[in-house]
N, C-alpha and C positions, 0 to 999 in steps of 0.2 A: 369880122369876128377877131377877137384876141384870145389866144390860148397860151397859158403858162406851161412851159415844158417841164418834164421831170426826167432826171437821170442823164441829161445830155449837156453839152457845152453851151448851146443856145439857151436863152432865158425865156424867149417868147416868140410866137409866130402870129402874124397878122395876115388875114386873107379875107377875100370876099367870095361869095358864091352868087353868080349872076346867071339866071336861066339854066341852073343845074350844072354850071361849069365853074371850075376853079379859076379865080382871077386875083391879081395883085398880091401874090404871096411875098411876104417880107419876114425874114428871120432877124431877131435881135441877138447878136452874138453868134458863136459857133464858127466853123471853118468857112470863111467868106466865100471862097471859090466853090466849095461843095454846095453851100446853101443857095448861092446864086444859080448854080447849075440845076438843082432840083426845082427851084422856083420857075425858071424859064422852061424846063422840060414839061412841067405839068400845066403851064399857063394855057387856059382855054380847054383843058381836058374835062370830060364828064367826071363828076365827083366820084362815082362808083368805080370808074376805070382807074382814076388816080389812086384810090384806096387800094385796089387790087394789085397795082404795080409796086407800091412803096410800103405797104403794111408788112411788118415782120423783118425788115432790114435791120441788121444789128451792127453796132459800132464797137469793135473790140469785145471786151468782157461786159459791157454795160447792159446787155439784154434788150436794148432799144437803140435808136439813132434819131437824128433830126428828121429824116424822111418818115420813119415809123411814128414819130411824135406828130408829124403833119397828118398822117393817116388817122391817128387817134383824134386829132382836132377836127378833121373833116367828118368823121363818124359822129362826134359830139354835135357838130353843127347840124347834121342831118336829123339827129335825134331830137334836137331842140326846135327844129323847123315846124 
């Protein structure tokens, strides 16, 4: 799935959900080290668990963050499944 982010430095998040687990997360743009870290930490994690861990994280004054945007993307993927 491809998700266009809103309110953060990254422009897009690509990921797969395989057997209910988050796989192959790739951010386009954003803070490279942070987005790689998030991607690796949630690789293979159950979708609901990933959402509960990263939803609501904020980056400065933005009211959202790249991890929070990923949580939104995962929720949308579940809704569309």
